[in-house]
C-alpha positions, 0 to 999 in steps of 0.5 A: 053246148058243153065246155070242158076244162082239164087240169092236174097235168104235169111231170110225174115220176114213174111209179108215182101218182097224178090226178087229172080233173075235168070240170064241165059247164053243165050236168054231164053224168047220166046224160053223156058218156064221159071219157079220157083220151090221150095223144102222144107225139106222132100217134093217134088219139086213143081212149084211156077210160070211159064212164057211160051214161048208164054208169058202165066203166071201160078201160084201155088194156094198157091202163087197167089196174093202174088208172081209175076214172070217176066222177062227182055229179054234184061238182060236174067234174070227171077225174082220172087217177093215175097210179104207177104211171109209166113213161109210155103214158106220156101224152096230152090227155083230153076230156070228152063228153059225147052222145052218139045218138045225137052226134054230139061230142065235146072236147077240152083243151087237153093237159100234158102229162109227162112221166119221167125220172 
């Protein structure tokens, strides 16, 4: 069982920056694929970015060049650096840890990000 707790959300102006945090209760990197997802009102949850257990990085086309996913293995913390956010990035952002082979998937409670002037 993995507990995930997100923080760092809030109100940010377009073109500003924001950093999201996901604290895990146990070692996660090199074990789980770690990802950030988001869900806007009336829309399905979508993948934003992921670090695979092998260290690969993948981003949604809509955030490439603006968002950066990273992790701190010592702190068991996943980050999402959001630069130049846009109003369309407004959503609840969720942290996820999964191992598809073992059919394991854990979610945090989510953190609201609102991009508005």
